MITI-953277 format. One record per residue: chain; x, y, z of N, C-alpha, C in turn; residue number from 1. Coordinates in nm, 3 decimals, padded with zeros to 5 digits. Example, Ala and Ser with C-alpha at 12.3 -4.5 7.8 and 13.67 -1.06 7.14 Angstrom:
BEGIN
[A, [01.319, -00.569, 00.780], [01.230, -00.450, 00.780], [01.320, -00.330, 00.780], 1]
[A, [01.285, -00.225, 00.708], [01.367, -00.106, 00.714], [01.290, 00.003, 00.787], 2]
END
This chain:
BEGIN
[A, [01.889, 02.609, -00.173], [01.823, 02.737, -00.098], [01.831, 02.629, 00.075], 1]
[A, [01.879, 02.750, 00.142], [01.900, 02.670, 00.311], [01.784, 02.662, 00.357], 2]
[A, [01.791, 02.552, 00.456], [01.649, 02.512, 00.496], [01.646, 02.551, 00.630], 3]
[A, [01.513, 02.612, 00.672], [01.477, 02.697, 00.803], [01.348, 02.682, 00.848], 4]
[A, [01.325, 02.689, 00.948], [01.218, 02.682, 00.981], [01.096, 02.767, 00.917], 5]
[A, [01.109, 02.876, 00.915], [01.074, 02.982, 00.823], [01.041, 02.892, 00.666], 6]
[A, [01.124, 02.869, 00.594], [01.106, 02.814, 00.473], [01.006, 02.701, 00.472], 7]
[A, [01.024, 02.630, 00.598], [00.963, 02.449, 00.616], [00.805, 02.548, 00.625], 8]
[A, [00.781, 02.651, 00.691], [00.660, 02.689, 00.733], [00.552, 02.736, 00.595], 9]
[A, [00.690, 02.795, 00.502], [00.589, 02.850, 00.366], [00.570, 02.806, 00.264], 10]
[A, [00.583, 02.657, 00.285], [00.638, 02.545, 00.202], [00.447, 02.478, 00.167], 11]
[A, [00.380, 02.549, 00.056], [00.245, 02.534, 00.072], [00.244, 02.524, -00.109], 12]
[A, [00.130, 02.453, -00.139], [00.054, 02.469, -00.276], [-00.100, 02.494, -00.278], 13]
[A, [-00.136, 02.577, -00.373], [-00.302, 02.595, -00.334], [-00.333, 02.519, -00.482], 14]
[A, [-00.445, 02.373, -00.414], [-00.473, 02.273, -00.528], [-00.612, 02.378, -00.600], 15]
[A, [-00.588, 02.317, -00.701], [-00.700, 02.387, -00.830], [-00.740, 02.283, -00.907], 16]
[A, [-00.666, 02.197, -00.924], [-00.677, 02.092, -01.068], [-00.823, 02.050, -01.056], 17]
[A, [-00.900, 01.991, -00.960], [-01.021, 01.931, -00.971], [-01.104, 01.960, -00.865], 18]
[A, [-01.210, 01.885, -00.882], [-01.321, 01.908, -00.746], [-01.410, 01.781, -00.744], 19]
[A, [-01.458, 01.754, -00.661], [-01.528, 01.614, -00.585], [-01.670, 01.636, -00.522], 20]
[A, [-01.800, 01.619, -00.581], [-01.888, 01.612, -00.490], [-01.942, 01.481, -00.501], 21]
[A, [-02.061, 01.510, -00.423], [-02.104, 01.329, -00.390], [-02.188, 01.322, -00.548], 22]
[A, [-02.199, 01.398, -00.632], [-02.288, 01.337, -00.794], [-02.173, 01.282, -00.855], 23]
[A, [-02.061, 01.339, -00.782], [-01.946, 01.243, -00.918], [-01.925, 01.150, -00.891], 24]
[A, [-01.960, 01.074, -00.775], [-01.873, 00.966, -00.735], [-01.967, 00.825, -00.741], 25]
[A, [-01.936, 00.721, -00.789], [-02.034, 00.605, -00.779], [-02.061, 00.550, -00.663], 26]
[A, [-02.159, 00.442, -00.671], [-02.214, 00.403, -00.536], [-02.137, 00.289, -00.479], 27]
[A, [-02.028, 00.261, -00.572], [-01.937, 00.131, -00.518], [-01.805, 00.189, -00.494], 28]
[A, [-01.716, 00.186, -00.378], [-01.589, 00.261, -00.365], [-01.496, 00.185, -00.446], 29]
[A, [-01.518, 00.039, -00.456], [-01.419, -00.034, -00.560], [-01.381, 00.029, -00.659], 30]
[A, [-01.531, 00.054, -00.751], [-01.524, 00.117, -00.904], [-01.511, 00.243, -00.892], 31]
[A, [-01.516, 00.323, -00.817], [-01.459, 00.471, -00.748], [-01.311, 00.439, -00.790], 32]
[A, [-01.256, 00.357, -00.676], [-01.114, 00.401, -00.699], [-01.051, 00.325, -00.805], 33]
[A, [-01.131, 00.240, -00.886], [-01.067, 00.203, -00.986], [-01.037, 00.328, -01.115], 34]
[A, [-01.144, 00.366, -01.092], [-01.157, 00.516, -01.179], [-01.013, 00.624, -01.123], 35]
[A, [-01.032, 00.611, -01.028], [-00.898, 00.702, -01.010], [-00.755, 00.664, -01.018], 36]
[A, [-00.748, 00.510, -00.983], [-00.628, 00.442, -01.064], [-00.613, 00.498, -01.190], 37]
[A, [-00.703, 00.426, -01.258], [-00.718, 00.453, -01.398], [-00.616, 00.598, -01.432], 38]
[A, [-00.703, 00.693, -01.372], [-00.648, 00.826, -01.395], [-00.498, 00.840, -01.353], 39]
[A, [-00.446, 00.765, -01.250], [-00.319, 00.790, -01.205], [-00.219, 00.731, -01.337], 40]
[A, [-00.266, 00.609, -01.388], [-00.207, 00.515, -01.466], [-00.196, 00.607, -01.572], 41]
[A, [-00.308, 00.646, -01.643], [-00.309, 00.759, -01.749], [-00.224, 00.881, -01.748], 42]
[A, [-00.210, 00.916, -01.625], [-00.123, 01.038, -01.604], [00.006, 01.047, -01.583], 43]
[A, [00.044, 00.866, -01.633], [00.220, 00.799, -01.587], [00.288, 00.885, -01.478], 44]
[A, [00.206, 00.887, -01.361], [00.253, 00.890, -01.242], [00.351, 00.770, -01.194], 45]
[A, [00.464, 00.789, -01.179], [00.578, 00.700, -01.127], [00.508, 00.608, -01.012], 46]
[A, [00.486, 00.510, -01.054], [00.434, 00.360, -00.978], [00.321, 00.455, -00.889], 47]
[A, [00.233, 00.483, -00.973], [00.085, 00.467, -00.883], [00.019, 00.396, -00.798], 48]
[A, [00.074, 00.251, -00.812], [00.047, 00.156, -00.700], [00.138, 00.179, -00.567], 49]
[A, [00.206, 00.278, -00.548], [00.271, 00.258, -00.412], [00.194, 00.369, -00.323], 50]
[A, [00.161, 00.300, -00.205], [00.094, 00.313, -00.096], [00.164, 00.264, 00.027], 51]
[A, [00.096, 00.390, 00.160], [00.201, 00.371, 00.258], [00.095, 00.263, 00.359], 52]
[A, [00.134, 00.166, 00.439], [00.037, 00.081, 00.476], [00.101, 00.061, 00.610], 53]
[A, [-00.016, 00.142, 00.694], [-00.007, 00.122, 00.849], [-00.055, 00.051, 00.907], 54]
[A, [-00.014, -00.001, 01.053], [-00.021, -00.119, 01.118], [00.020, -00.056, 01.304], 55]
[A, [00.034, -00.115, 01.342], [00.053, -00.088, 01.510], [00.086, -00.189, 01.597], 56]
[A, [00.190, -00.186, 01.667], [00.261, -00.297, 01.748], [00.169, -00.328, 01.887], 57]
[A, [00.233, -00.421, 01.959], [00.176, -00.489, 02.040], [00.125, -00.360, 02.163], 58]
[A, [00.207, -00.269, 02.145], [00.181, -00.187, 02.241], [00.086, -00.041, 02.196], 59]
[A, [00.035, -00.043, 02.099], [-00.042, 00.024, 02.007], [00.035, 00.116, 01.965], 60]
[A, [00.183, 00.146, 01.933], [00.186, 00.227, 01.888], [00.242, 00.195, 01.746], 61]
[A, [00.198, 00.301, 01.643], [00.186, 00.288, 01.505], [00.330, 00.322, 01.465], 62]
[A, [00.292, 00.215, 01.312], [00.404, 00.212, 01.251], [00.341, 00.206, 01.072], 63]
[A, [00.430, 00.250, 00.986], [00.399, 00.280, 00.874], [00.477, 00.313, 00.786], 64]
[A, [00.514, 00.227, 00.640], [00.616, 00.231, 00.567], [00.568, 00.198, 00.415], 65]
[A, [00.614, 00.183, 00.321], [00.565, 00.204, 00.187], [00.575, 00.061, 00.153], 66]
[A, [00.483, 00.011, 00.060], [00.448, -00.145, -00.025], [00.393, -00.076, -00.162], 67]
[A, [00.391, -00.181, -00.244], [00.324, -00.164, -00.346], [00.201, -00.269, -00.367], 68]
[A, [00.095, -00.164, -00.428], [00.013, -00.246, -00.436], [00.004, -00.366, -00.564], 69]
[A, [-00.058, -00.489, -00.525], [-00.076, -00.588, -00.644], [-00.156, -00.624, -00.708], 70]
[A, [-00.314, -00.569, -00.665], [-00.399, -00.622, -00.686], [-00.527, -00.567, -00.610], 71]
[A, [-00.656, -00.561, -00.651], [-00.756, -00.489, -00.631], [-00.886, -00.567, -00.679], 72]
[A, [-00.985, -00.612, -00.576], [-01.157, -00.636, -00.664], [-01.229, -00.612, -00.533], 73]
[A, [-01.303, -00.699, -00.564], [-01.438, -00.671, -00.477], [-01.421, -00.717, -00.317], 74]
[A, [-01.310, -00.799, -00.332], [-01.264, -00.873, -00.179], [-01.154, -00.746, -00.100], 75]
[A, [-01.108, -00.694, -00.169], [-00.980, -00.608, -00.100], [-00.894, -00.566, -00.221], 76]
[A, [-00.753, -00.523, -00.112], [-00.683, -00.473, -00.197], [-00.536, -00.542, -00.135], 77]
[A, [-00.460, -00.641, -00.213], [-00.337, -00.725, -00.181], [-00.207, -00.648, -00.193], 78]
[A, [-00.146, -00.698, -00.118], [00.021, -00.649, -00.157], [00.091, -00.808, -00.111], 79]
[A, [00.223, -00.823, -00.104], [00.313, -00.909, -00.090], [00.435, -00.889, -00.006], 80]
[A, [00.465, -00.948, 00.067], [00.561, -00.908, 00.188], [00.644, -01.031, 00.270], 81]
[A, [00.732, -01.006, 00.347], [00.786, -01.120, 00.457], [00.683, -01.148, 00.577], 82]
[A, [00.635, -01.267, 00.571], [00.565, -01.290, 00.686], [00.626, -01.278, 00.853], 83]
[A, [00.737, -01.276, 00.845], [00.816, -01.283, 00.956], [00.862, -01.116, 00.984], 84]
[A, [00.853, -01.038, 00.884], [00.894, -00.862, 00.956], [00.817, -00.829, 01.000], 85]
[A, [00.877, -00.709, 01.060], [00.798, -00.613, 01.153], [00.657, -00.628, 01.105], 86]
[A, [00.622, -00.568, 00.989], [00.496, -00.545, 00.961], [00.407, -00.671, 00.976], 87]
[A, [00.477, -00.792, 00.925], [00.393, -00.919, 00.972], [00.370, -00.993, 01.084], 88]
[A, [00.453, -00.927, 01.185], [00.438, -00.974, 01.336], [00.342, -00.864, 01.359], 89]
[A, [00.353, -00.743, 01.327], [00.236, -00.656, 01.392], [00.075, -00.718, 01.355], 90]
[A, [00.123, -00.746, 01.191], [-00.018, -00.766, 01.133], [-00.081, -00.927, 01.193], 91]
[A, [00.014, -01.012, 01.250], [-00.046, -01.123, 01.366], [-00.098, -01.089, 01.466], 92]
[A, [-00.053, -00.974, 01.537], [-00.101, -00.926, 01.663], [-00.228, -00.843, 01.660], 93]
[A, [-00.260, -00.771, 01.546], [-00.348, -00.707, 01.521], [-00.400, -00.675, 01.344], 94]
[A, [-00.479, -00.749, 01.381], [-00.524, -00.783, 01.179], [-00.591, -00.649, 01.178], 95]
[A, [-00.537, -00.516, 01.154], [-00.615, -00.440, 01.109], [-00.534, -00.332, 01.022], 96]
[A, [-00.542, -00.263, 00.953], [-00.433, -00.192, 00.877], [-00.556, -00.069, 00.828], 97]
[A, [-00.430, 00.036, 00.750], [-00.472, 00.146, 00.707], [-00.378, 00.166, 00.560], 98]
[A, [-00.421, 00.201, 00.504], [-00.368, 00.193, 00.348], [-00.339, 00.351, 00.277], 99]
[A, [-00.233, 00.417, 00.236], [-00.299, 00.525, 00.203], [-00.218, 00.583, 00.045], 100]
[A, [-00.269, 00.593, -00.057], [-00.237, 00.649, -00.195], [-00.263, 00.762, -00.229], 101]
[A, [-00.091, 00.839, -00.252], [-00.091, 01.001, -00.255], [-00.102, 01.039, -00.420], 102]
[A, [-00.139, 01.108, -00.504], [-00.103, 01.107, -00.645], [-00.125, 01.289, -00.617], 103]
[A, [00.012, 01.322, -00.573], [00.046, 01.449, -00.600], [00.035, 01.496, -00.744], 104]
[A, [00.015, 01.454, -00.855], [00.021, 01.514, -00.970], [-00.133, 01.566, -00.996], 105]
[A, [-00.210, 01.452, -00.932], [-00.339, 01.455, -00.945], [-00.424, 01.533, -00.809], 106]
[A, [-00.388, 01.600, -00.734], [-00.413, 01.650, -00.592], [-00.500, 01.520, -00.511], 107]
[A, [-00.462, 01.401, -00.530], [-00.570, 01.353, -00.478], [-00.520, 01.231, -00.379], 108]
[A, [-00.585, 01.180, -00.305], [-00.543, 01.086, -00.182], [-00.668, 01.007, -00.199], 109]
[A, [-00.638, 00.843, -00.147], [-00.732, 00.803, -00.096], [-00.700, 00.702, 00.047], 110]
[A, [-00.768, 00.699, 00.142], [-00.738, 00.639, 00.245], [-00.836, 00.484, 00.282], 111]
[A, [-00.797, 00.383, 00.314], [-00.846, 00.286, 00.316], [-00.812, 00.239, 00.445], 112]
[A, [-00.919, 00.184, 00.502], [-00.915, 00.102, 00.657], [-01.002, -00.025, 00.647], 113]
[A, [-00.922, -00.147, 00.711], [-00.987, -00.247, 00.701], [-00.908, -00.362, 00.810], 114]
[A, [-00.982, -00.449, 00.785], [-00.906, -00.576, 00.839], [-00.839, -00.627, 00.727], 115]
[A, [-00.745, -00.736, 00.772], [-00.615, -00.810, 00.680], [-00.596, -00.914, 00.710], 116]
[A, [-00.591, -00.993, 00.627], [-00.587, -01.132, 00.649], [-00.486, -01.186, 00.508], 117]
[A, [-00.405, -01.306, 00.531], [-00.330, -01.363, 00.445], [-00.396, -01.427, 00.304], 118]
[A, [-00.325, -01.393, 00.205], [-00.393, -01.466, 00.075], [-00.366, -01.576, 00.078], 119]
[A, [-00.424, -01.725, 00.045], [-00.406, -01.828, 00.007], [-00.286, -01.875, -00.053], 120]
[A, [-00.242, -01.971, 00.006], [-00.094, -01.993, -00.025], [-00.099, -02.036, -00.233], 121]
[A, [-00.186, -02.060, -00.237], [-00.183, -02.085, -00.416], [-00.178, -01.931, -00.479], 122]
[A, [-00.251, -01.852, -00.423], [-00.266, -01.719, -00.497], [-00.079, -01.625, -00.488], 123]
[A, [-00.046, -01.659, -00.371], [00.062, -01.619, -00.301], [00.206, -01.684, -00.434], 124]
[A, [00.198, -01.811, -00.443], [00.316, -01.871, -00.520], [00.257, -01.889, -00.666], 125]
[A, [00.176, -01.845, -00.716], [00.137, -01.783, -00.834], [00.196, -01.648, -00.867], 126]
[A, [00.192, -01.551, -00.779], [00.251, -01.408, -00.783], [00.376, -01.440, -00.779], 127]
[A, [00.413, -01.528, -00.683], [00.581, -01.585, -00.679], [00.635, -01.605, -00.783], 128]
[A, [00.599, -01.687, -00.868], [00.631, -01.741, -00.961], [00.642, -01.650, -01.120], 129]
[A, [00.571, -01.522, -01.077], [00.575, -01.452, -01.170], [00.683, -01.341, -01.198], 130]
[A, [00.764, -01.318, -01.071], [00.829, -01.208, -01.038], [01.001, -01.257, -01.111], 131]
[A, [01.067, -01.165, -01.151], [01.178, -01.184, -01.154], [01.270, -01.237, -01.087], 132]
[A, [01.324, -01.335, -01.127], [01.376, -01.425, -01.050], [01.514, -01.357, -00.964], 133]
[A, [01.553, -01.238, -01.000], [01.657, -01.168, -00.864], [01.557, -01.128, -00.765], 134]
[A, [01.386, -01.118, -00.788], [01.310, -01.076, -00.695], [01.282, -01.198, -00.609], 135]
[A, [01.286, -01.335, -00.631], [01.257, -01.416, -00.603], [01.353, -01.444, -00.480], 136]
[A, [01.459, -01.425, -00.569], [01.616, -01.462, -00.430], [01.635, -01.405, -00.351], 137]
[A, [01.584, -01.243, -00.366], [01.586, -01.195, -00.261], [01.484, -01.194, -00.171], 138]
[A, [01.344, -01.255, -00.198], [01.261, -01.259, -00.071], [01.341, -01.387, -00.011], 139]
[A, [01.382, -01.475, -00.048], [01.446, -01.597, 00.037], [01.590, -01.525, 00.128], 140]
[A, [01.700, -01.467, 00.037], [01.784, -01.413, 00.091], [01.736, -01.295, 00.202], 141]
[A, [01.657, -01.190, 00.233], [01.656, -01.074, 00.299], [01.573, -01.143, 00.439], 142]
[A, [01.653, -01.147, 00.538], [01.597, -01.166, 00.653], [01.518, -01.002, 00.704], 143]
[A, [01.402, -00.975, 00.629], [01.375, -00.871, 00.632], [01.329, -00.807, 00.790], 144]
[A, [01.379, -00.701, 00.822], [01.373, -00.636, 00.967], [01.473, -00.633, 01.047], 145]
[A, [01.524, -00.753, 01.021], [01.626, -00.788, 01.140], [01.739, -00.734, 01.124], 146]
[A, [01.859, -00.731, 01.217], [01.990, -00.676, 01.218], [02.107, -00.736, 01.152], 147]
[A, [02.164, -00.722, 01.075], [02.247, -00.770, 01.004], [02.371, -00.675, 00.992], 148]
[A, [02.469, -00.801, 01.003], [02.578, -00.693, 01.037], [02.659, -00.602, 00.920], 149]
[A, [02.605, -00.652, 00.806], [02.682, -00.515, 00.667], [02.633, -00.554, 00.526], 150]
[A, [02.632, -00.540, 00.469], [02.559, -00.565, 00.330], [02.626, -00.672, 00.230], 151]
[A, [02.743, -00.694, 00.313], [02.795, -00.821, 00.225], [02.778, -00.918, 00.259], 152]
[A, [02.719, -00.973, 00.389], [02.628, -01.089, 00.417], [02.528, -01.117, 00.288], 153]
[A, [02.463, -00.987, 00.283], [02.351, -01.028, 00.229], [02.351, -01.041, 00.046], 154]
[A, [02.492, -01.009, 00.030], [02.520, -01.020, -00.106], [02.575, -01.153, -00.157], 155]
[A, [02.641, -01.157, -00.006], [02.713, -01.338, -00.065], [02.579, -01.414, -00.036], 156]
[A, [02.506, -01.413, 00.038], [02.377, -01.498, 00.030], [02.286, -01.499, -00.095], 157]
[A, [02.287, -01.393, -00.163], [02.239, -01.398, -00.301], [02.310, -01.451, -00.392], 158]
[A, [02.450, -01.478, -00.423], [02.538, -01.510, -00.477], [02.508, -01.685, -00.449], 159]
[A, [02.491, -01.689, -00.312], [02.499, -01.847, -00.309], [02.333, -01.883, -00.370], 160]
[A, [02.264, -01.837, -00.308], [02.138, -01.879, -00.376], [02.118, -01.885, -00.533], 161]
[A, [02.185, -01.795, -00.573], [02.168, -01.778, -00.753], [02.263, -01.876, -00.823], 162]
[A, [02.358, -01.955, -00.755], [02.447, -02.038, -00.797], [02.384, -02.148, -00.747], 163]
[A, [02.265, -02.184, -00.664], [02.238, -02.292, -00.614], [02.107, -02.326, -00.699], 164]
[A, [02.038, -02.216, -00.761], [01.870, -02.201, -00.834], [01.968, -02.214, -00.966], 165]
[A, [02.046, -02.211, -01.035], [02.055, -02.169, -01.186], [02.008, -02.293, -01.249], 166]
[A, [01.932, -02.213, -01.346], [01.827, -02.318, -01.428], [01.708, -02.392, -01.362], 167]
[A, [01.702, -02.394, -01.236], [01.580, -02.435, -01.171], [01.478, -02.345, -01.147], 168]
[A, [01.359, -02.426, -01.088], [01.281, -02.311, -01.062], [01.307, -02.300, -00.899], 169]
[A, [01.245, -02.171, -00.863], [01.286, -02.115, -00.735], [01.138, -02.149, -00.652], 170]
[A, [01.137, -02.218, -00.558], [00.977, -02.261, -00.460], [00.979, -02.150, -00.385], 171]
[A, [00.866, -02.082, -00.355], [00.857, -02.010, -00.311], [00.847, -02.028, -00.134], 172]
[A, [00.939, -01.932, -00.073], [00.966, -01.967, 00.100], [00.844, -01.962, 00.144], 173]
[A, [00.815, -02.052, 00.255], [00.707, -02.043, 00.365], [00.706, -01.901, 00.428], 174]
[A, [00.782, -01.876, 00.442], [00.814, -01.696, 00.529], [00.733, -01.575, 00.438], 175]
[A, [00.716, -01.616, 00.344], [00.662, -01.499, 00.233], [00.505, -01.537, 00.160], 176]
[A, [00.488, -01.428, 00.125], [00.332, -01.414, 00.077], [00.256, -01.300, 00.063], 177]
[A, [00.132, -01.335, 00.034], [00.056, -01.180, 00.001], [-00.074, -01.195, 00.143], 178]
[A, [-00.104, -01.041, 00.164], [-00.194, -01.006, 00.232], [-00.308, -00.944, 00.178], 179]
[A, [-00.439, -00.951, 00.189], [-00.542, -00.897, 00.185], [-00.588, -00.790, 00.284], 180]
[A, [-00.609, -00.665, 00.212], [-00.682, -00.564, 00.336], [-00.839, -00.553, 00.273], 181]
[A, [-00.972, -00.586, 00.363], [-01.091, -00.577, 00.340], [-01.142, -00.488, 00.368], 182]
[A, [-01.181, -00.395, 00.310], [-01.192, -00.233, 00.346], [-01.340, -00.210, 00.443], 183]
[A, [-01.323, -00.141, 00.521], [-01.458, -00.148, 00.591], [-01.507, 00.052, 00.573], 184]
[A, [-01.381, 00.123, 00.518], [-01.374, 00.246, 00.538], [-01.320, 00.283, 00.410], 185]
[A, [-01.330, 00.346, 00.293], [-01.252, 00.433, 00.177], [-01.294, 00.560, 00.163], 186]
[A, [-01.187, 00.641, 00.208], [-01.200, 00.790, 00.218], [-01.158, 00.849, 00.032], 187]
[A, [-01.212, 00.957, -00.022], [-01.151, 00.974, -00.140], [-01.177, 01.139, -00.133], 188]
[A, [-00.991, 01.181, -00.126], [-00.965, 01.341, -00.108], [-00.911, 01.390, -00.232], 189]
[A, [-01.003, 01.519, -00.270], [-00.943, 01.596, -00.361], [-00.936, 01.745, -00.328], 190]
[A, [-00.765, 01.775, -00.353], [-00.739, 01.883, -00.306], [-00.788, 02.027, -00.394], 191]
[A, [-00.845, 02.085, -00.284], [-00.916, 02.248, -00.298], [-00.814, 02.333, -00.259], 192]
[A, [-00.847, 02.464, -00.357], [-00.816, 02.618, -00.264], [-00.843, 02.615, -00.133], 193]
[A, [-00.718, 02.697, -00.074], [-00.725, 02.745, 00.011], [-00.782, 02.604, 00.170], 194]
[A, [-00.710, 02.521, 00.094], [-00.733, 02.419, 00.227], [-00.866, 02.345, 00.216], 195]
[A, [-01.001, 02.384, 00.142], [-01.098, 02.375, 00.196], [-01.157, 02.240, 00.062], 196]
[A, [-01.045, 02.129, 00.079], [-01.059, 02.016, 00.020], [-01.188, 01.968, 00.018], 197]
[A, [-01.195, 01.874, -00.069], [-01.332, 01.779, -00.129], [-01.252, 01.650, 00.002], 198]
[A, [-01.373, 01.583, 00.065], [-01.339, 01.423, 00.111], [-01.489, 01.386, 00.098], 199]
[A, [-01.494, 01.265, 00.027], [-01.586, 01.181, 00.038], [-01.601, 01.057, 00.070], 200]
[A, [-01.624, 00.988, 00.211], [-01.603, 00.899, 00.284], [-01.748, 00.781, 00.256], 201]
[A, [-01.691, 00.664, 00.218], [-01.748, 00.545, 00.202], [-01.749, 00.493, 00.310], 202]
[A, [-01.868, 00.454, 00.412], [-01.857, 00.383, 00.542], [-01.951, 00.220, 00.521], 203]
[A, [-01.875, 00.125, 00.493], [-01.965, -00.022, 00.515], [-02.049, -00.046, 00.632], 204]
[A, [-02.171, -00.078, 00.569], [-02.231, -00.112, 00.767], [-02.393, -00.134, 00.711], 205]
[A, [-02.403, -00.284, 00.762], [-02.502, -00.324, 00.720], [-02.546, -00.365, 00.595], 206]
[A, [-02.441, -00.431, 00.524], [-02.454, -00.505, 00.394], [-02.447, -00.380, 00.264], 207]
[A, [-02.413, -00.264, 00.311], [-02.398, -00.168, 00.228], [-02.315, -00.074, 00.230], 208]
[A, [-02.274, 00.025, 00.122], [-02.212, 00.159, 00.173], [-02.253, 00.267, 00.167], 209]
[A, [-02.216, 00.383, 00.270], [-02.311, 00.471, 00.301], [-02.188, 00.572, 00.274], 210]
[A, [-02.238, 00.671, 00.144], [-02.183, 00.818, 00.137], [-02.194, 00.938, 00.231], 211]
[A, [-02.070, 00.982, 00.277], [-02.066, 01.089, 00.322], [-01.983, 01.175, 00.292], 212]
[A, [-01.971, 01.318, 00.315], [-01.877, 01.421, 00.293], [-01.833, 01.447, 00.445], 213]
[A, [-01.692, 01.488, 00.470], [-01.623, 01.517, 00.547], [-01.606, 01.667, 00.562], 214]
[A, [-01.546, 01.728, 00.651], [-01.513, 01.871, 00.675], [-01.315, 01.836, 00.654], 215]
[A, [-01.321, 01.958, 00.606], [-01.180, 01.935, 00.541], [-01.058, 01.951, 00.661], 216]
END
């Protein structure tokens, strides 16, 4: 099929899988997220922990990329990356972020806004030690977000590190570790027919969560 402006304009789906009301959700948004995440896992969605991470640079220009959720609890939502990457530098300048999950098969979306901070060294080391050796070496070899002349440079570095650490424990590099997004607002979006989607938003205020419905 040839791509055209008209074809793109006519791409649409009418969402009818489910609905979401204030009566359906639990009072705690983390518990509500756990329910939806379990639904995504049980639906066998490919990588249900895929999420978009949005940050802003020093000029307040937004940047977004896909990362993987690696844990969540009452404290927040965690992921791991290179602290010297573009997102790491932006987080250092402006410690606020937004996460977005989109589970198309369930016609659901979750938006999470909050303050972001580094996880403690021990937690990051524990997760690093649980990773496959190839991922550990990749974290050391890649100067994430920096310009490199070609892929051969990266592959050569991986080969050198593989030989260096053969039969040895690979230590977590200082420039790599985890972040935690502590939510101040979480929105649950359920697709509905004719774009009249259900949107239920939790906002943390005065020590408790307020639940409101937003217009689609």
